[in-house]
Structures are given as structure tokens and as C-alpha cells.
N, C-alpha and C positions, 0 to 999 in steps of 0.2 A: 417522405421524411427527409429533413435537412440535417446532414451530418456535420459535426464540428471537425472530425477527422475520418478519413477514408483511406484505407491501406489495401492495395490489391496486388497479388503476386510478388511480394517484396522478397528479394533475394540478396543475400551477402555472404561472401566467403573471404577467408584469409588464406590465401594459397590454395591447397587442396581441402582445407577444412571448411565445410559449408555450415555457416552459423544460422542463417535464415533461409529456410527452403519453401519459398512461395507463400509467404505469410499473408493472411487475408483476415482483416477485421475492421470494425467501424466504432466510433464513439459518437454518441448522440448528443446534440447540443443541450447544455444545462445539466448533464449527469455527472456523477462522480464515478469514474471508471478506474479499475485496478488492473495492471498487467503483472501477473505473478510468474515466477519461475525460479527453480533452484539455480545456484551458481553454474553458469556455463550453458544455460537453457537458450540464451540470446536475447534475454529481456533488455538489458542495458544497451546492447547494440541497436535494437529496434527503437528504443526511446531516443537514442542520440541521433539516428538517422531521421526520425520524425521531427526532432527539434532542429534539424539542419545542421548538426554538429558533426556528422559523419556521412561519408558518401556510400552509395549502395550500387549494387551491380545491375539489377533489374527490378522492374515493378512500377508502380504508380502510387504516389502519395498526395493527397489533397487535404490542406489544412485551412480552415475557413475562419480566419479571424486573427487578431493579434495575439502573440504568444508571449507568456512570462514563464521563466524557467528558474526554479529553485533547485540548485544542485546540491550534492553532499558536501562539496568543498568549493570554495571561491579564492581566487588569486588576488585577494585584497592585500594592500600593503600592511605590514605589521602594526605601523604606528598610526594608520588612519583611525579617526574616531567614527562611531556608527553614523552620527548626524552628518558628518562630512561625506560619508559614503552615499547616504540618502540624498543629499543636495547634489552630488555629483551625478548619480544616476538619473535624478530628476532633469538636470541640465541636458544630459545625452539624449533623454527621451523627450525633451521639451514638454514636460508633464508638471502639473501641479502636485505638490506634496499634500497627502491626505492625512491631517492630524489625527483623526479618529482611528485610522488603520494603524498608525504608529503607536497610538495609546493602547490599542487592543493587543498588540504584539509586545508591549513593554519596551519599546525602543527608546523612549524618553528617559527611562531609568538607567540606560547605559551610556548617557551623553558624555560623561567624564572619562570613560574607559577608552583604551586603544584596543584595536582589533586583536592584538596578540594576547591581551589580558581577558578576553571573553572566554567563558566556558563553552563546551560543545554546544549546549542547549541554547545559550545566548546567541551564538553564532547562526544556529539554525533559524532563530527568530529573525535575525537581521537578514540573512539570505531570503527568507519569505518575503520580508518587507521590500527588499530590493526588486524581487520578482514582480510585485505588485504596483511598483511605481507608475509604469505606463498604463495602468488600468487595462490589463489584457482580458481578451475574451476567453482564452484558453490558459489554464495554468498547469504546469508540470511540476509535480512535487516528488522529489526523490528522497525517500526516508525521512519525511518531514519532522517526525517527533523523536528521532534517534538522539539519545543523550538528554532528553527532557524529563523532569521530574513529573510526578502525577498532576500537580497544579498546572504546570506548563503544557502538559499533554491535553488536559481538558480545556484550557484556554485555547490552544491551537485548533483542536477539533471544532470549538465553537466558531472560530474564524473560518474555517473551511466550510462549515455548514452556512455561514453568512455569505460567503462567496458564491455558493450554490444558489441560495436564495436571491442573489443579485442577478442570477441567470448565467453565471460563468460556468464553463466546463472545466472540471478537474480530472487530470490524468495522474494517478498515484501509483507509485512503486513503493512497496513496504513489505518488510519481513514480519511485521507485527500483525498477525492474523486477527486478532481481537479488533484492532483498529480498522482493518478491511471490512470485517463483518459489520461494524458499527456505522461505517461511513458510506460504504459503496453501494451504488444502484446495481452495478454489474461488474463482473470480474472475467478476465480471460486468463487461462493457465497455458503457459508456453513451455513445451518440452521438445527438445532436439530440433529447435528451430521452427516449430509449427504449433498452431493452437490446437490443443486437445480438448478444451472446454471453454465455452463462452456463455455466460448467462448470470442469473442472479445466484445469491447464496442458497436460497430455497431451491432452485433448480438443481444446483450442484448436489444438495442433500438429497433430493428425489432421484438423482441419478446414481449415486454411489451408496445410498442408504444412510440411516441415522446410526451413529456409533456412540455407544456409551461405555463408560468406565465404572464399574461397581467396586466400591471399597468396603469390605466387610471385616469388621473388628470382632474377634472372639477372644476368649481366654488364652488362646494359643498365639494371639498377635493378629496383624492385619494382613488380608489377602486382597489382590486386585484382580478383576476379571473383566474382559472386554466382551460387549454384546451388541447385537444389532436389534433383537427383540427383548426389550428390558423386562416385560412381564413374564415371558416364559422362562428367561434365564434366572431371574430372581427366585421364581418358585421352585425351579430345580435346585438351585444352590441351597435355599432354605430347607427343603425336604431332605437334602444330603447332609446338612449339619445336624438337623433333628435325628436322623437316622443314626449317626455316629454319636449323638448325645453331646454335641458341642453347642454351648450356649452362645448366641449372637448378641453382642453388646451394642453395636452400632452399625449403621449402614449409610454410606454416602454415594450419591449418584452424580457423576460428571457428564454433561451433554457433550457430545463429540463437537470438536472444534473444526474450523475451517482448515486449520493446519493438517488435522488428521485426514480430512477429505482430500486435500491436495496431495498428501503423500500417497493415499490410496489410488487416486486417478492417475498419478504419474507412475506408479508401479504397474497399473493395469496396462497402461500404453507402452511401457517398457518391456512387456512380456512378449 
């Protein structure tokens, strides 16, 4: 297997505080990979080291290909216009501007605005466009849809899938678990500076079990229950309500989310 990114024994500390403690993982070429972790888990530090934005103490990192980075914020001048930034980045990278990419991200619609006038979502789209100017092989996306409305999120997700279809490798950092579930081939969960899980969402589900939430509405109001075995739990609850003579008016079932799985596995590894 030819990896886009290979990380072996990565260590990083700030004084006596060890942030990354022998981190090991790889990203396969052409996949969408998510690195997840609660605040303080070391996720941002790991990504910045791989992006060559931060030094590390020990370990080995191999990045095979050109890199494009979409950060959460960018130090663009307040009064620069989006197309001026695009042309500037194209000149720096000695690259041709891709009109179809700009159209897909809606950059042309922002032509008359200055950077300081852009909304958070519009800045996100511009940052992504700038990261793609050099036609990179590997694209790092840090919270790419934060601040976007539903239409913007759908459009950006489509663009990410197109990048994958072109054979590009996507490394994603996101707090939007639905986004991770919908887009990613594999995920890695980082806790206390080490990988505690790496695999597909289905593999994570198999490891920690399926979690469900049952919302049962009765004449007394709505009650919520958590369950791993949906059939046995529902049967037990309905029998209990029947025994008490309480009429059930409605039942809603929510499938367990990746966020619930993440919390569960982080809790287990913290015990």
C-alpha cells in the first residue's frame, strides 16, 4: 500500500506537558480521513506538525505529494478582494486558475466585496479555493463547513467528494459528526496524545455497540431512554406502560451518532 501520509512515533511536548505521546497512523492515497479529538487531545498540534507549521520533538513523518491547507482563519488584508487573493496565490504557486473550481465554490459571486465584508461562510469558501490553487495531491480541511448555511454545506460536501473522485487525499478535522459520518472513509480518535481508535464508522460501531435513544410520548408527557438492544428495551418499556395503564401516544427512535460513540470510547479509555 502506498500511503499519502505516514506518521511513526510522533512526540511533542510543551515543557513538561506531553501533547503527543508516540503517535502512529497513516492516511491512504485517495481517501477522506478524519482526525478527531476533544479540545486538548492533541489533534490541532498533530495536524500542524504534519502540515509543517509546527516543530516536533521525535518521530518520523512522510508526506507523499503536494499539500494544500485550508485553515480556520487566514491573515489576508482586510481590503483585499477575493479574486485579487486568488490571482495572488496563483502567482505565488505558478499555477493556472481553475474557473470551474471557483464557480463551484461561489467565489465569482464575491468579486465586488472586500475580505473584511465577507461572512464567516464566505471566508470559508475563499480559504478552500486558495488551498486548491496549486492543484494539491493532499488537502487539509480544518472545520471546512463551520459558519455555512445548509445550502453552502451541501455545495461544499459535493466539492469535497469531487476532489476525492479526482484522486486527491482529504484530511479532515471537524466537530460536525454528521459531516464526518457522511464524508469519511476512515476516522482516527485521538485521546491524551495517542490514537485510541482508527477505522471506519461501521468498525467503530461494532466496537462500542449501537446506541439508540427512544422517545416515548404518553398522556403524562415525553420520556427519553437510551438502549443498546432496541427490541428488548422497547418490549420491556411497552409492557411496563401497559401494566401501569398508561397509553402510549407516539414513539420515536434515534440511531446512535458518531458523537455518542466518540464520547463512549473516550470515556472508556479514560477509565
